[in-house]
DSSP file (Angstrom, degrees, kcal/mol; ACC not computed):
  #  RESIDUE AA STRUCTURE BP1 BP2  ACC     N-H-->O    O-->H-N    N-H-->O    O-->H-N    TCO  KAPPA ALPHA  PHI   PSI    X-CA   Y-CA   Z-CA
    1    1 A M     >        0   0    0      0, 0.0     4,-1.8     0, 0.0     5,-0.2   0.000 360.0 360.0 360.0 -38.8   -2.2    0.7    8.8
    2    2 A R  H  >  +     0   0    0      1,-0.2     4,-2.7     2,-0.2     5,-0.2   0.894 360.0  54.0 -60.8 -39.0   -3.7   -2.5    7.7
    3    3 A A  H  > S+     0   0    0      1,-0.2     4,-2.6     2,-0.2    -1,-0.2   0.905 106.3  53.7 -65.9 -36.3   -7.1   -1.5    9.3
    4    4 A W  H  > S+     0   0    0      2,-0.2     4,-2.8     1,-0.2    -1,-0.2   0.912 109.1  48.2 -58.2 -43.4   -7.0    1.8    7.3
    5    5 A C  H  X S+     0   0    0     -4,-1.8     4,-2.3     2,-0.2    -2,-0.2   0.926 112.1  48.8 -68.4 -41.8   -6.6   -0.2    4.1
    6    6 A R  H  X>S+     0   0    0     -4,-2.7     5,-1.7     1,-0.2     4,-0.7   0.931 115.0  45.2 -58.3 -47.4   -9.5   -2.5    4.9
    7    7 A E  H  <5S+     0   0    0     -4,-2.6     3,-0.5     2,-0.2    -2,-0.2   0.914 112.7  49.7 -65.1 -46.6  -11.7    0.4    5.8
    8    8 A A  H  <5S+     0   0    0     -4,-2.8    -1,-0.2     1,-0.2    -2,-0.2   0.880 124.1  29.0 -62.1 -42.1  -10.8    2.4    2.7
    9    9 A L  H  <5S-     0   0    0     -4,-2.3    -1,-0.2    -5,-0.2    -2,-0.2   0.335 101.6-126.1-107.2   8.4  -11.3   -0.3    0.2
   10   10 A E  T  <5 -     0   0    0     -4,-0.7    -3,-0.2    -3,-0.5    -4,-0.1   0.936  41.9-170.4  44.3  55.3  -14.0   -2.3    2.2
   11   11 A L      < -     0   0    0     -5,-1.7    -1,-0.2    -6,-0.2    -2,-0.0  -0.536  18.8-124.8 -79.9 137.6  -11.9   -5.4    1.9
   12   12 A P    >   -     0   0    0      0, 0.0     3,-2.1     0, 0.0    -1,-0.1  -0.414  31.8-103.5 -75.1 160.8  -13.3   -8.8    2.9
   13   13 A P  T 3  S+     0   0    0      0, 0.0    -2,-0.1     0, 0.0    -7,-0.0   0.774 115.6  67.1 -60.5 -26.2  -11.4  -10.8    5.5
   14   14 A E  T 3  S+     0   0    0      2,-0.1     2,-0.6    27,-0.0    27,-0.2   0.574  79.9  92.5 -73.6  -6.0  -10.0  -13.2    2.9
   15   15 A V  S <  S-     0   0    0     -3,-2.1     2,-0.4    25,-0.1    25,-0.2  -0.779  74.4-140.3 -82.0 124.7   -7.9  -10.4    1.3
   16   16 A T  E     -A   39   0A   0     23,-2.3    23,-2.7    -2,-0.6     2,-0.5  -0.696  13.0-161.7 -83.9 136.0   -4.4  -10.4    2.9
   17   17 A V  E     -A   38   0A   0     -2,-0.4     2,-0.4    21,-0.2    21,-0.2  -0.969   8.4-172.1-119.4 118.4   -3.1   -6.9    3.5
   18   18 A L  E     -A   37   0A   0     19,-3.0    19,-3.1    -2,-0.5     2,-0.4  -0.902   5.0-169.2-115.2 141.0    0.7   -6.8    4.0
   19   19 A V  E     +A   36   0A   0     -2,-0.4     2,-0.3    17,-0.2    17,-0.2  -0.998  15.4 165.0-126.4 126.8    2.6   -3.7    5.0
   20   20 A T  E     -A   35   0A   0     15,-2.5    15,-3.5    -2,-0.4     2,-0.6  -0.980  32.4-133.3-143.5 153.1    6.4   -3.5    4.9
   21   21 A E  E     -A   34   0A   0     -2,-0.3     2,-0.3    13,-0.2    13,-0.2  -0.927  27.5-168.9-109.5 125.0    9.1   -1.0    5.1
   22   22 A L  E     -A   33   0A   0     11,-2.9    11,-2.7    -2,-0.6     2,-0.3  -0.862  15.8-138.2-118.9 147.1   11.8   -1.3    2.4
   23   23 A A  E     -A   32   0A   0     -2,-0.3     2,-0.4     9,-0.2     9,-0.2  -0.767  19.3-152.0 -98.5 149.0   15.2    0.3    2.0
   24   24 A C        -     0   0    0      7,-2.1     5,-0.0    -2,-0.3    -2,-0.0  -0.985  18.8-169.3-129.1 130.9   16.2    1.5   -1.4
   25   25 A D        +     0   0    0     -2,-0.4    -1,-0.1     3,-0.0     6,-0.1   0.583  60.0 107.1 -91.6 -11.8   19.8    1.8   -2.7
   26   26 A D    >   -     0   0    0      1,-0.1     3,-1.4     4,-0.1    -2,-0.1  -0.496  67.8-143.1 -62.8 125.0   18.7    3.7   -5.9
   27   27 A P  T 3  S+     0   0    0      0, 0.0    -1,-0.1     0, 0.0     4,-0.1   0.716  97.5  64.3 -66.6 -16.2   19.6    7.3   -5.6
   28   28 A D  T 3  S+     0   0    0      2,-0.1    -2,-0.0     0, 0.0    -3,-0.0   0.602 100.4  56.5 -79.0 -12.1   16.4    8.2   -7.4
   29   29 A C  S <  S-     0   0    0     -3,-1.4    -5,-0.1     1,-0.1     4,-0.0  -0.732  95.5 -89.2-116.2 170.0   14.2    6.9   -4.6
   30   30 A P        -     0   0    0      0, 0.0    -6,-0.2     0, 0.0    -4,-0.1  -0.219  38.6-110.0 -72.6 164.8   14.0    7.7   -0.9
   31   31 A D  S    S+     0   0    0      1,-0.2    -7,-2.1    -8,-0.1     2,-0.4   0.895 102.2  17.9 -64.3 -40.0   16.1    5.8    1.6
   32   32 A V  E     -A   23   0A   0     -9,-0.2     2,-0.3    19,-0.1    -9,-0.2  -0.995  68.3-178.6-135.3 140.1   13.0    4.0    3.0
   33   33 A E  E     -A   22   0A   0    -11,-2.7   -11,-2.9    -2,-0.4     2,-0.5  -0.930  24.1-128.5-130.1 157.4    9.5    3.5    1.7
   34   34 A T  E     -AB  21  50A   0     16,-2.9    16,-2.6    -2,-0.3     2,-0.5  -0.932  24.1-162.6-106.2 130.0    6.4    1.8    3.0
   35   35 A V  E     -AB  20  49A   0    -15,-3.5   -15,-2.5    -2,-0.5     2,-0.5  -0.945   5.6-162.9-115.3 131.0    4.8   -0.7    0.6
   36   36 A I  E     -AB  19  48A   0     12,-2.6    12,-2.3    -2,-0.5     2,-0.4  -0.955  10.7-169.9-108.7 128.6    1.2   -2.0    1.0
   37   37 A A  E     -AB  18  47A   0    -19,-3.1   -19,-3.0    -2,-0.5     2,-0.5  -0.964  10.1-156.5-122.2 138.1    0.4   -5.2   -0.9
   38   38 A L  E     -AB  17  46A   0      8,-3.0     8,-2.0    -2,-0.4     2,-0.5  -0.969  10.6-166.1-112.2 123.7   -3.1   -6.6   -1.4
   39   39 A L  E     +A   16   0A   0    -23,-2.7   -23,-2.3    -2,-0.5     2,-0.4  -0.949  12.5 169.6-118.2 118.2   -3.2  -10.3   -2.0
   40   40 A E    >   -     0   0    0     -2,-0.5     3,-1.6     3,-0.4     2,-0.1  -0.982  40.1-104.0-130.0 142.8   -6.4  -11.9   -3.3
   41   41 A D  T 3  S+     0   0    0     -2,-0.4     3,-0.1     1,-0.3   -27,-0.0  -0.374 105.4  13.8 -61.8 128.2   -7.0  -15.3   -4.7
   42   42 A G  T 3  S+     0   0    0      1,-0.2     2,-0.3    -2,-0.1    -1,-0.3   0.604 112.9  89.0  85.4   8.2   -7.3  -15.4   -8.5
   43   43 A R  S <  S-     0   0    0     -3,-1.6    -3,-0.4     3,-0.0    -1,-0.2  -0.982  82.8-103.5-140.1 150.1   -6.0  -11.8   -9.0
   44   44 A E        -     0   0    0     -2,-0.3    -4,-0.1     1,-0.1    -6,-0.0  -0.412  52.0 -95.1 -67.7 145.1   -2.5  -10.3   -9.4
   45   45 A P        -     0   0    0      0, 0.0     2,-0.4     0, 0.0    -6,-0.2  -0.336  37.2-144.8 -62.8 146.0   -1.1   -8.7   -6.3
   46   46 A R  E     -B   38   0A   0     -8,-2.0    -8,-3.0    -3,-0.1     2,-0.4  -0.936  17.0-168.2-111.7 133.9   -1.8   -4.9   -6.0
   47   47 A T  E     -B   37   0A   0     -2,-0.4     2,-0.4   -10,-0.2   -10,-0.2  -0.956  12.9-168.8-128.1 148.3    0.8   -2.7   -4.4
   48   48 A A  E     -B   36   0A   0    -12,-2.3   -12,-2.6    -2,-0.4     2,-0.4  -0.997  13.0-150.5-130.1 134.8    0.9    0.8   -3.3
   49   49 A R  E     -B   35   0A   0     -2,-0.4     2,-0.5   -14,-0.2   -14,-0.2  -0.863   8.1-169.3-110.5 139.6    4.1    2.8   -2.3
   50   50 A I  E     -B   34   0A   0    -16,-2.6   -16,-2.9    -2,-0.4     2,-2.6  -0.981  22.2-139.5-122.3 114.8    4.4    5.6    0.2
   51   51 A F  S    S+     0   0    0     -2,-0.5   -18,-0.2   -18,-0.2   -20,-0.1  -0.301  74.5  82.5 -77.7  60.1    7.8    7.3    0.1
   52   52 A L  S    S-     0   0    0     -2,-2.6    -2,-0.2   -22,-0.1   -18,-0.1  -0.962  88.8 -92.7-145.9 155.1    8.0    7.6    3.9
   53   53 A P    >   -     0   0    0      0, 0.0     3,-2.0     0, 0.0     4,-0.5  -0.437  44.1-110.4 -63.4 152.7    9.0    5.3    6.8
   54   54 A A  G >  S+     0   0    0      1,-0.3     3,-1.3     2,-0.2   -20,-0.1   0.832 116.2  61.4 -57.4 -36.9    6.1    3.5    8.2
   55   55 A A  G 3  S+     0   0    0      1,-0.3    -1,-0.3     3,-0.0     0, 0.0   0.681 106.3  47.7 -66.9 -16.6    6.3    5.4   11.5
   56   56 A D  G <  S+     0   0    0     -3,-2.0     2,-0.3     2,-0.1    -1,-0.3   0.458  84.8 112.9 -99.0  -3.6    5.6    8.7    9.6
   57   57 A V    <   -     0   0    0     -3,-1.3     2,-0.2    -4,-0.5    -7,-0.0  -0.574  49.2-164.4 -77.8 127.5    2.7    7.3    7.5
   58   58 A T     >  -     0   0    0     -2,-0.3     4,-2.0     1,-0.1     3,-0.2  -0.593  35.7-104.3-103.1 166.8   -0.7    8.9    8.4
   59   59 A E  H  > S+     0   0    0      1,-0.2     4,-2.4     2,-0.2     5,-0.2   0.850 122.6  57.0 -54.0 -39.0   -4.2    7.7    7.5
   60   60 A A  H  > S+     0   0    0      1,-0.2     4,-2.4     2,-0.2    -1,-0.2   0.871 104.0  51.4 -66.2 -36.5   -4.3   10.4    4.8
   61   61 A H  H  > S+     0   0    0     -3,-0.2     4,-2.8     2,-0.2     5,-0.2   0.926 110.9  48.3 -63.5 -44.8   -1.2    9.0    3.2
   62   62 A V  H  X S+     0   0    0     -4,-2.0     4,-2.6     2,-0.2    -2,-0.2   0.929 111.0  49.9 -61.4 -44.5   -2.7    5.6    3.1
   63   63 A Y  H  X S+     0   0    0     -4,-2.4     4,-2.5     2,-0.2     5,-0.2   0.951 112.0  49.0 -56.8 -52.0   -6.0    6.8    1.6
   64   64 A T  H  X S+     0   0    0     -4,-2.4     4,-2.0     1,-0.2    -2,-0.2   0.935 111.6  47.6 -58.4 -49.0   -4.1    8.7   -1.1
   65   65 A A  H  X S+     0   0    0     -4,-2.8     4,-2.2     1,-0.2    -1,-0.2   0.936 113.2  48.3 -59.9 -44.5   -1.9    5.8   -2.1
   66   66 A L  H  X S+     0   0    0     -4,-2.6     4,-2.1     2,-0.2    -1,-0.2   0.831 107.6  55.0 -67.0 -31.5   -4.9    3.4   -2.2
   67   67 A A  H  X S+     0   0    0     -4,-2.5     4,-1.6     2,-0.2    -1,-0.2   0.912 109.8  47.4 -65.3 -39.4   -6.9    5.9   -4.4
   68   68 A Q  H  X S+     0   0    0     -4,-2.0     4,-2.1    -5,-0.2    -2,-0.2   0.877 108.0  57.6 -68.8 -37.0   -3.9    6.0   -6.8
   69   69 A L  H  X S+     0   0    0     -4,-2.2     4,-1.4     1,-0.2    -2,-0.2   0.933 105.9  47.8 -51.3 -51.7   -3.9    2.1   -6.7
   70   70 A D  H  < S+     0   0    0     -4,-2.1     4,-0.3     1,-0.2    -1,-0.2   0.866 110.5  52.6 -68.5 -33.6   -7.4    1.9   -7.8
   71   71 A E  H >< S+     0   0    0     -4,-1.6     3,-0.8     1,-0.2    -1,-0.2   0.924 112.8  44.1 -67.4 -42.7   -6.8    4.4  -10.7
   72   72 A T  H 3< S+     0   0    0     -4,-2.1    -1,-0.2     1,-0.2    -2,-0.2   0.692 116.4  46.9 -79.5 -17.6   -3.8    2.4  -12.0
   73   73 A N  T 3< S+     0   0    0     -4,-1.4    -1,-0.2    -5,-0.2    -2,-0.2   0.221  75.5 133.0-110.5  12.4   -5.6   -1.0  -11.7
   74   74 A E    <         0   0    0     -3,-0.8    -3,-0.0    -4,-0.3    -4,-0.0  -0.402 360.0 360.0 -65.1 141.6   -8.9   -0.3  -13.3
   75   75 A E              0   0    0     -2,-0.1    -1,-0.1     0, 0.0    -3,-0.0   0.420 360.0 360.0-102.3 360.0  -10.0   -2.9  -15.7
């Protein structure tokens, strides 16, 4: 999944890509979600959420989540 993120955003090696699966106790969110975090020096972390367990996430899900990430973080 990290490789899909790097490819989609053409990220340089110094950008850290973290992928984690989180459980949610809130009844308004899914039981499990996959969170992608992009960490770059000098910039606030950017996160994208996919409301599926990591095992169910496809490349298309990642690209869609990252596209929305770019739209919400434009300066």
